[in-house]
DSSP file (Angstrom, degrees, kcal/mol; ACC not computed):
  #  RESIDUE AA STRUCTURE BP1 BP2  ACC     N-H-->O    O-->H-N    N-H-->O    O-->H-N    TCO  KAPPA ALPHA  PHI   PSI    X-CA   Y-CA   Z-CA
    1    1 A X              0   0    0      0, 0.0     2,-0.1     0, 0.0    65,-0.1   0.000 360.0 360.0 360.0 129.6    2.2   -2.5   18.1
    2    2 A X     >  -     0   0    0      1,-0.1     4,-2.1     4,-0.0     3,-0.2  -0.348 360.0-106.6 -75.9 164.0   -0.2   -5.4   18.6
    3    3 A X  H  > S+     0   0    0      1,-0.2     4,-2.3     2,-0.2     5,-0.2   0.834 117.0  55.6 -63.3 -34.0   -0.1   -8.3   16.2
    4    4 A X  H  > S+     0   0    0      2,-0.2     4,-2.1     1,-0.2    -1,-0.2   0.882 108.7  47.0 -67.4 -36.3   -3.3   -7.3   14.4
    5    5 A X  H  > S+     0   0    0     -3,-0.2     4,-2.4     2,-0.2    -2,-0.2   0.919 112.4  49.5 -69.4 -41.9   -2.0   -3.8   13.6
    6    6 A X  H  X S+     0   0    0     -4,-2.1     4,-2.0     1,-0.2    -2,-0.2   0.874 110.8  51.0 -63.1 -36.2    1.3   -5.3   12.3
    7    7 A X  H  X S+     0   0    0     -4,-2.3     4,-2.6     2,-0.2    -1,-0.2   0.911 109.6  49.8 -65.2 -43.2   -0.7   -7.8   10.2
    8    8 A X  H  X S+     0   0    0     -4,-2.1     4,-2.2     1,-0.2    54,-0.2   0.912 112.2  47.7 -65.2 -40.3   -2.8   -4.9    8.7
    9    9 A X  H  X S+     0   0    0     -4,-2.4     4,-2.2     2,-0.2    -1,-0.2   0.878 111.6  50.5 -67.3 -37.3    0.3   -2.9    7.9
   10   10 A X  H  X S+     0   0    0     -4,-2.0     4,-2.5     2,-0.2    -2,-0.2   0.916 109.7  49.6 -65.1 -44.7    1.9   -5.9    6.3
   11   11 A X  H  X S+     0   0    0     -4,-2.6     4,-1.3     2,-0.2    -2,-0.2   0.927 112.7  47.6 -60.9 -45.7   -1.1   -6.7    4.1
   12   12 A X  H  X S+     0   0    0     -4,-2.2     4,-1.2     1,-0.2     3,-0.3   0.902 112.2  50.3 -62.0 -40.4   -1.2   -3.0    3.0
   13   13 A X  H  X S+     0   0    0     -4,-2.2     4,-0.9     1,-0.2     3,-0.3   0.900 107.9  52.9 -65.4 -40.9    2.5   -3.1    2.2
   14   14 A X  H  < S+     0   0    0     -4,-2.5     4,-0.5     1,-0.2    -1,-0.2   0.747 113.8  41.6 -69.2 -23.5    2.3   -6.3    0.2
   15   15 A X  H  X S+     0   0    0     -4,-1.3     4,-1.5    -3,-0.3    -1,-0.2   0.593  98.9  74.7 -97.2 -11.9   -0.4   -5.0   -2.0
   16   16 A X  H  X S+     0   0    0     -4,-1.2     4,-1.9    -3,-0.3    -2,-0.2   0.917  95.6  47.0 -70.1 -41.7    1.0   -1.5   -2.5
   17   17 A X  H  X S+     0   0    0     -4,-0.9     4,-2.7     2,-0.2     5,-0.2   0.930 112.7  47.7 -66.8 -46.0    3.8   -2.4   -4.9
   18   18 A X  H  > S+     0   0    0     -4,-0.5     4,-2.4     1,-0.2    -1,-0.2   0.863 111.1  53.3 -61.9 -32.4    1.7   -4.7   -7.2
   19   19 A X  H  X S+     0   0    0     -4,-1.5     4,-1.7     2,-0.2    -1,-0.2   0.903 109.5  47.8 -66.7 -39.9   -0.9   -1.9   -7.3
   20   20 A X  H  X S+     0   0    0     -4,-1.9     4,-2.4     2,-0.2    64,-0.3   0.925 112.3  49.4 -65.5 -44.8    1.7    0.6   -8.4
   21   21 A X  H  X S+     0   0    0     -4,-2.7     4,-2.6     1,-0.2     5,-0.2   0.931 110.3  50.1 -61.2 -44.1    3.0   -1.8  -11.1
   22   22 A X  H  X S+     0   0    0     -4,-2.4     4,-2.0     1,-0.2    -1,-0.2   0.850 110.2  51.1 -65.2 -34.3   -0.5   -2.4  -12.4
   23   23 A X  H  X S+     0   0    0     -4,-1.7     4,-2.0     2,-0.2    -1,-0.2   0.928 111.6  46.7 -66.3 -46.1   -1.1    1.4  -12.6
   24   24 A X  H  X S+     0   0    0     -4,-2.4     4,-2.1     1,-0.2    -2,-0.2   0.893 113.0  49.6 -62.6 -43.6    2.2    1.9  -14.5
   25   25 A X  H  X S+     0   0    0     -4,-2.6     4,-2.6     1,-0.2    -1,-0.2   0.881 109.1  52.3 -63.1 -40.2    1.3   -1.0  -16.9
   26   26 A X  H  X S+     0   0    0     -4,-2.0     4,-2.0    -5,-0.2    -2,-0.2   0.893 108.4  50.9 -64.9 -39.4   -2.1    0.4  -17.5
   27   27 A X  H  X S+     0   0    0     -4,-2.0     4,-1.9     2,-0.2    -2,-0.2   0.917 111.9  46.9 -62.7 -43.5   -0.7    3.8  -18.4
   28   28 A X  H  X S+     0   0    0     -4,-2.1     4,-2.4     1,-0.2    -2,-0.2   0.905 111.6  51.0 -65.1 -41.2    1.7    2.2  -20.8
   29   29 A X  H  X S+     0   0    0     -4,-2.6     4,-2.2     2,-0.2    12,-0.3   0.857 107.1  55.1 -64.8 -34.5   -1.1    0.1  -22.3
   30   30 A X  H  X S+     0   0    0     -4,-2.0     4,-1.3     2,-0.2    -1,-0.2   0.918 110.2  44.8 -65.3 -42.0   -3.2    3.3  -22.7
   31   31 A X  H  X S+     0   0    0     -4,-1.9     4,-1.3     1,-0.2    -2,-0.2   0.918 113.8  49.7 -66.8 -42.2   -0.4    4.9  -24.7
   32   32 A X  H  X S+     0   0    0     -4,-2.4     4,-2.5     1,-0.2     6,-0.4   0.844 105.2  58.9 -66.1 -33.6    0.1    1.8  -26.8
   33   33 A X  H  < S+     0   0    0     -4,-2.2    -1,-0.2     1,-0.2    -2,-0.2   0.893 111.4  40.3 -61.3 -39.4   -3.7    1.5  -27.5
   34   34 A X  H  < S+     0   0    0     -4,-1.3    -1,-0.2    -3,-0.2    -2,-0.2   0.685 123.2  38.9 -86.7 -15.7   -3.7    5.0  -29.1
   35   35 A X  H  < S+     0   0    0     -4,-1.3     2,-0.2     3,-0.2    -2,-0.2   0.619 123.4  18.7-106.4 -16.8   -0.4    4.6  -31.0
   36   36 A X  S  < S-     0   0    0     -4,-2.5     0, 0.0     2,-0.3     0, 0.0  -0.718  82.9 -98.0-137.6-172.3   -0.6    0.9  -32.1
   37   37 A X  S    S+     0   0    0     -2,-0.2     2,-0.4    -3,-0.0    -4,-0.1   0.461  84.9 112.3 -89.3  -2.8   -3.0   -1.8  -32.6
   38   38 A X        +     0   0    0     -6,-0.4     2,-0.4     1,-0.1    -2,-0.3  -0.576  42.2 179.9 -75.5 127.1   -2.2   -3.4  -29.2
   39   39 A X        +     0   0    0     -2,-0.4     4,-0.2     1,-0.1     3,-0.1  -0.794  26.2 141.6-132.9  91.1   -5.1   -3.1  -26.8
   40   40 A X     >  +     0   0    0     -2,-0.4     4,-2.7   -11,-0.2     5,-0.3   0.295  45.3 105.5-104.8   7.6   -4.5   -4.6  -23.3
   41   41 A X  H  > S+     0   0    0    -12,-0.3     4,-3.0     1,-0.2     5,-0.3   0.895  74.8  53.8 -60.8 -43.4   -6.4   -1.8  -21.6
   42   42 A X  H  > S+     0   0    0      2,-0.2     4,-1.8     1,-0.2    -1,-0.2   0.942 115.9  38.9 -59.0 -44.7   -9.5   -4.0  -20.8
   43   43 A X  H  > S+     0   0    0      2,-0.2     4,-2.5     1,-0.2    -2,-0.2   0.961 120.3  43.3 -70.7 -48.3   -7.4   -6.7  -19.1
   44   44 A X  H  X S+     0   0    0     -4,-2.7     4,-2.5     1,-0.2     5,-0.2   0.818 111.6  56.5 -67.5 -30.5   -5.0   -4.4  -17.3
   45   45 A X  H  X S+     0   0    0     -4,-3.0     4,-2.6    -5,-0.3    -1,-0.2   0.908 109.0  45.8 -64.5 -41.5   -7.8   -2.1  -16.3
   46   46 A X  H  X S+     0   0    0     -4,-1.8     4,-2.2    -5,-0.3    -2,-0.2   0.919 114.0  48.0 -66.6 -42.4   -9.6   -4.9  -14.6
   47   47 A X  H  X S+     0   0    0     -4,-2.5     4,-2.4     2,-0.2    -2,-0.2   0.938 115.0  44.9 -62.2 -46.9   -6.5   -6.1  -12.9
   48   48 A X  H  X S+     0   0    0     -4,-2.5     4,-3.0     1,-0.2     5,-0.2   0.910 111.7  54.0 -65.5 -41.8   -5.6   -2.6  -11.7
   49   49 A X  H  X S+     0   0    0     -4,-2.6     4,-2.4    -5,-0.2    -1,-0.2   0.918 109.5  47.1 -59.5 -43.4   -9.2   -1.9  -10.6
   50   50 A X  H  X S+     0   0    0     -4,-2.2     4,-2.4     2,-0.2    -2,-0.2   0.940 113.8  47.0 -64.9 -46.3   -9.2   -5.0   -8.5
   51   51 A X  H  X S+     0   0    0     -4,-2.4     4,-2.8     1,-0.2    -2,-0.2   0.881 111.1  53.0 -62.8 -37.6   -5.8   -4.2   -6.9
   52   52 A X  H  X S+     0   0    0     -4,-3.0     4,-2.8     2,-0.2    -1,-0.2   0.926 109.8  47.1 -62.2 -45.7   -7.0   -0.6   -6.3
   53   53 A X  H  X S+     0   0    0     -4,-2.4     4,-2.5    -5,-0.2    -2,-0.2   0.921 113.4  49.1 -63.3 -41.6  -10.1   -1.8   -4.5
   54   54 A X  H  X S+     0   0    0     -4,-2.4     4,-2.7     2,-0.2     5,-0.2   0.921 110.7  50.1 -60.4 -45.7   -8.1   -4.2   -2.4
   55   55 A X  H  X S+     0   0    0     -4,-2.8     4,-2.7     1,-0.2    -2,-0.2   0.914 110.0  51.5 -56.2 -45.2   -5.6   -1.5   -1.6
   56   56 A X  H  X S+     0   0    0     -4,-2.8     4,-2.3     2,-0.2    -2,-0.2   0.919 111.2  46.1 -58.8 -45.9   -8.5    0.8   -0.5
   57   57 A X  H  X S+     0   0    0     -4,-2.5     4,-2.1     1,-0.2    -1,-0.2   0.911 115.3  46.1 -64.5 -42.6  -10.0   -1.8    1.8
   58   58 A X  H  X S+     0   0    0     -4,-2.7     4,-2.7     2,-0.2    -1,-0.2   0.866 109.5  55.8 -68.3 -34.1   -6.7   -2.7    3.3
   59   59 A X  H  X S+     0   0    0     -4,-2.7     4,-2.9    -5,-0.2     5,-0.2   0.933 108.0  48.5 -60.7 -47.1   -5.9    1.0    3.7
   60   60 A X  H  X S+     0   0    0     -4,-2.3     4,-2.3     1,-0.2    -2,-0.2   0.917 112.3  49.1 -60.4 -42.4   -9.1    1.5    5.7
   61   61 A X  H  X S+     0   0    0     -4,-2.1     4,-2.5     1,-0.2     5,-0.2   0.920 113.2  45.8 -63.2 -43.9   -8.3   -1.5    7.9
   62   62 A X  H  X S+     0   0    0     -4,-2.7     4,-3.0   -54,-0.2     5,-0.3   0.879 111.5  51.9 -67.4 -36.5   -4.8   -0.2    8.5
   63   63 A X  H  X>S+     0   0    0     -4,-2.9     4,-1.2     1,-0.2     5,-0.7   0.912 112.6  47.0 -64.7 -39.7   -6.0    3.3    9.2
   64   64 A X  H  <5S+     0   0    0     -4,-2.3    -2,-0.2    -5,-0.2    -1,-0.2   0.933 119.3  38.7 -65.5 -46.2   -8.5    1.9   11.7
   65   65 A X  H  <5S+     0   0    0     -4,-2.5    -2,-0.2     1,-0.2    -3,-0.2   0.901 119.5  43.1 -74.4 -43.1   -6.0   -0.4   13.5
   66   66 A X  H  <5S-     0   0    0     -4,-3.0    -1,-0.2    -5,-0.2    -2,-0.2   0.630  95.2-137.9 -82.9 -12.4   -3.0    1.9   13.5
   67   67 A X  T  <5 -     0   0    0     -4,-1.2    -3,-0.1    -5,-0.3    -4,-0.1   0.915  32.6-173.6  56.9  47.7   -4.9    5.0   14.5
   68   68 A X      < -     0   0    0     -5,-0.7    -1,-0.1    -6,-0.2     2,-0.1  -0.337  26.6-108.6 -69.7 151.5   -3.0    7.1   12.0
   69   69 A X     >  -     0   0    0      1,-0.1     4,-2.4    -2,-0.0     5,-0.3  -0.354  37.3-101.1 -70.8 165.5   -3.6   10.9   12.1
   70   70 A X  H  > S+     0   0    0      1,-0.2     4,-2.7     2,-0.2     5,-0.2   0.866 121.6  56.2 -59.3 -37.6   -5.6   12.2    9.1
   71   71 A X  H  > S+     0   0    0      2,-0.2     4,-2.0     1,-0.2    -1,-0.2   0.903 109.5  44.9 -61.0 -42.8   -2.3   13.5    7.4
   72   72 A X  H  > S+     0   0    0     -3,-0.2     4,-2.3     2,-0.2     5,-0.2   0.952 114.7  47.6 -66.7 -47.3   -0.7   10.0    7.5
   73   73 A X  H  X S+     0   0    0     -4,-2.4     4,-2.2     1,-0.2    -2,-0.2   0.904 112.6  50.6 -58.6 -41.7   -3.9    8.3    6.3
   74   74 A X  H  X S+     0   0    0     -4,-2.7     4,-2.7    -5,-0.3    -1,-0.2   0.875 107.8  53.1 -65.6 -37.2   -4.2   10.9    3.5
   75   75 A X  H  X S+     0   0    0     -4,-2.0     4,-2.0     2,-0.2    -2,-0.2   0.936 109.0  48.2 -63.8 -46.4   -0.6   10.4    2.5
   76   76 A X  H  < S+     0   0    0     -4,-2.3     4,-0.5     1,-0.2    -2,-0.2   0.888 113.8  48.0 -62.8 -38.5   -1.1    6.6    2.1
   77   77 A X  H >X S+     0   0    0     -4,-2.2     3,-1.4    -5,-0.2     4,-0.5   0.921 109.4  52.3 -67.1 -41.9   -4.3    7.2    0.1
   78   78 A X  H >X S+     0   0    0     -4,-2.7     3,-1.3     1,-0.3     4,-0.8   0.870 102.7  59.6 -61.2 -35.4   -2.6    9.8   -2.1
   79   79 A X  H 3< S+     0   0    0     -4,-2.0    -1,-0.3     1,-0.3    -2,-0.2   0.672  98.9  59.4 -69.0 -15.6    0.2    7.3   -2.9
   80   80 A X  H <4 S+     0   0    0     -3,-1.4    -1,-0.3    -4,-0.5    -2,-0.2   0.664 110.1  40.3 -84.9 -15.1   -2.5    4.9   -4.3
   81   81 A X  H << S+     0   0    0     -3,-1.3     2,-0.5    -4,-0.5    -2,-0.2   0.430  98.5  85.3-111.5  -2.1   -3.6    7.4   -7.0
   82   82 A X  S >< S-     0   0    0     -4,-0.8     3,-2.7     1,-0.0     4,-0.4  -0.873  92.2-106.4 -96.9 127.3   -0.1    8.8   -7.9
   83   83 A X  T 3  S+     0   0    0     -2,-0.5   -63,-0.1     1,-0.3    -2,-0.1  -0.336 105.7   4.5 -55.2 131.1    1.7    6.7  -10.5
   84   84 A X  T >> S+     0   0    0    -64,-0.3     4,-0.8    -4,-0.1     3,-0.8   0.493  95.7 120.9  68.2   8.7    4.5    4.8   -8.8
   85   85 A X  H <>  +     0   0    0     -3,-2.7     4,-2.3     1,-0.2     3,-0.3   0.814  60.8  69.0 -67.7 -29.9    3.3    6.1   -5.4
   86   86 A X  H 3> S+     0   0    0     -4,-0.4     4,-2.4     1,-0.2    -1,-0.2   0.801  93.3  57.8 -57.8 -30.3    2.8    2.6   -4.2
   87   87 A X  H <> S+     0   0    0     -3,-0.8     4,-1.9     2,-0.2    -1,-0.2   0.906 108.0  46.0 -68.9 -39.6    6.5    2.0   -4.2
   88   88 A X  H  X S+     0   0    0     -4,-0.8     4,-2.1    -3,-0.3    -2,-0.2   0.896 113.0  49.5 -67.1 -40.8    7.0    5.0   -1.8
   89   89 A X  H  X S+     0   0    0     -4,-2.3     4,-2.9     2,-0.2     5,-0.2   0.901 109.4  52.9 -64.3 -41.1    4.1    3.8    0.4
   90   90 A X  H  X S+     0   0    0     -4,-2.4     4,-2.2     1,-0.2    -2,-0.2   0.931 109.9  47.8 -61.2 -44.0    5.6    0.2    0.5
   91   91 A X  H  X S+     0   0    0     -4,-1.9     4,-1.9     1,-0.2    -1,-0.2   0.919 114.5  45.1 -64.6 -42.2    9.0    1.6    1.7
   92   92 A X  H  X S+     0   0    0     -4,-2.1     4,-2.4     1,-0.2    -1,-0.2   0.895 112.5  51.5 -69.3 -38.3    7.4    3.8    4.4
   93   93 A X  H  X S+     0   0    0     -4,-2.9     4,-2.5     2,-0.2    -1,-0.2   0.859 107.4  53.4 -64.6 -35.4    5.1    0.9    5.5
   94   94 A X  H  X S+     0   0    0     -4,-2.2     4,-2.8    -5,-0.2    -1,-0.2   0.938 109.8  47.5 -64.1 -46.1    8.1   -1.4    5.8
   95   95 A X  H  X S+     0   0    0     -4,-1.9     4,-2.2     2,-0.2    -2,-0.2   0.912 113.6  47.9 -58.7 -44.5    9.9    1.1    8.0
   96   96 A X  H  X S+     0   0    0     -4,-2.4     4,-2.1     2,-0.2    -1,-0.2   0.889 112.5  49.6 -66.0 -39.2    6.8    1.6   10.2
   97   97 A X  H  X S+     0   0    0     -4,-2.5     4,-2.0     2,-0.2    -2,-0.2   0.937 111.9  47.3 -63.2 -48.8    6.3   -2.2   10.4
   98   98 A X  H  X S+     0   0    0     -4,-2.8     4,-2.3     1,-0.2    -2,-0.2   0.869 110.7  51.9 -64.0 -37.5    9.9   -2.8   11.4
   99   99 A X  H  X S+     0   0    0     -4,-2.2     4,-2.5     1,-0.2    -1,-0.2   0.911 109.7  50.3 -62.5 -43.8    9.8    0.0   14.0
  100  100 A X  H  X S+     0   0    0     -4,-2.1     4,-2.3     2,-0.2    -2,-0.2   0.864 109.9  49.3 -67.6 -35.3    6.7   -1.5   15.5
  101  101 A X  H  X S+     0   0    0     -4,-2.0     4,-2.4     2,-0.2    -1,-0.2   0.916 111.9  49.2 -66.6 -43.2    8.3   -5.0   15.8
  102  102 A X  H  X S+     0   0    0     -4,-2.3     4,-2.1     1,-0.2    -2,-0.2   0.925 112.8  47.1 -64.1 -42.9   11.3   -3.5   17.4
  103  103 A X  H  X S+     0   0    0     -4,-2.5     4,-2.3     2,-0.2    -2,-0.2   0.907 111.8  49.9 -65.4 -41.1    9.2   -1.6   19.9
  104  104 A X  H  X S+     0   0    0     -4,-2.3     4,-2.3     1,-0.2    -1,-0.2   0.908 111.2  50.0 -64.3 -42.0    7.0   -4.6   20.7
  105  105 A X  H  X S+     0   0    0     -4,-2.4     4,-2.1     2,-0.2    -1,-0.2   0.885 109.1  51.1 -61.8 -40.2   10.1   -6.7   21.3
  106  106 A X  H  <>S+     0   0    0     -4,-2.1     5,-2.5     2,-0.2     6,-0.7   0.896 110.7  48.8 -63.9 -42.0   11.6   -4.1   23.6
  107  107 A X  H ><5S+     0   0    0     -4,-2.3     3,-0.9     1,-0.2    -2,-0.2   0.907 110.8  51.1 -66.6 -39.4    8.4   -4.0   25.6
  108  108 A X  H 3<5S+     0   0    0     -4,-2.3    -1,-0.2     1,-0.3    -2,-0.2   0.879 111.7  46.2 -63.3 -39.5    8.3   -7.7   25.9
  109  109 A X  T 3<5S-     0   0    0     -4,-2.1    -1,-0.3    -5,-0.2    -2,-0.2   0.471 115.2-115.7 -81.6  -3.0   11.9   -7.9   27.1
  110  110 A X  T < 5S+     0   0    0     -3,-0.9    -3,-0.2    -4,-0.5    -2,-0.1   0.691  77.2 128.1  78.7  17.5   11.3   -5.2   29.6
  111  111 A X  S   <S+     0   0    0     -5,-2.5     2,-0.3    -6,-0.2    -4,-0.2   0.871  77.7  21.7 -73.9 -36.3   13.7   -2.7   28.0
  112  112 A X        -     0   0    0     -6,-0.7    -2,-0.2    -9,-0.2    -1,-0.1  -0.879  65.1-142.2-128.0 161.2   11.1    0.1   27.9
  113  113 A X              0   0    0     -2,-0.3    -6,-0.1     1,-0.2    -1,-0.0   0.091 360.0 360.0-107.6  20.0    7.8    0.6   29.8
  114  114 A X              0   0    0    -11,-0.1    -1,-0.2     0, 0.0    -7,-0.1   0.475 360.0 360.0 -81.5 360.0    5.8    2.0   27.0
């Protein structure tokens, strides 16, 4: 894995968990808005919207650089619209990033010829 691909995966991984947290907070705020006088939906909606757009842009960059098949790219996109899906995406991205680093190190050290 080249450094630009690893960097794209890392950026996507770093934004996936905050995006998931903001989505869950927005859902809680939506319930509280309808059951109490508390209304944080405008603020949390804006924060979540910004994080979702950033996730989408970073997802496109990672898809382009990592050359994922359509099913993998679709899975990562689906995880952005499922509540708490960003946590699953973050975990899978971390594993993919670590595997890429290990493979790159092995190629550099001449252990494999891939």
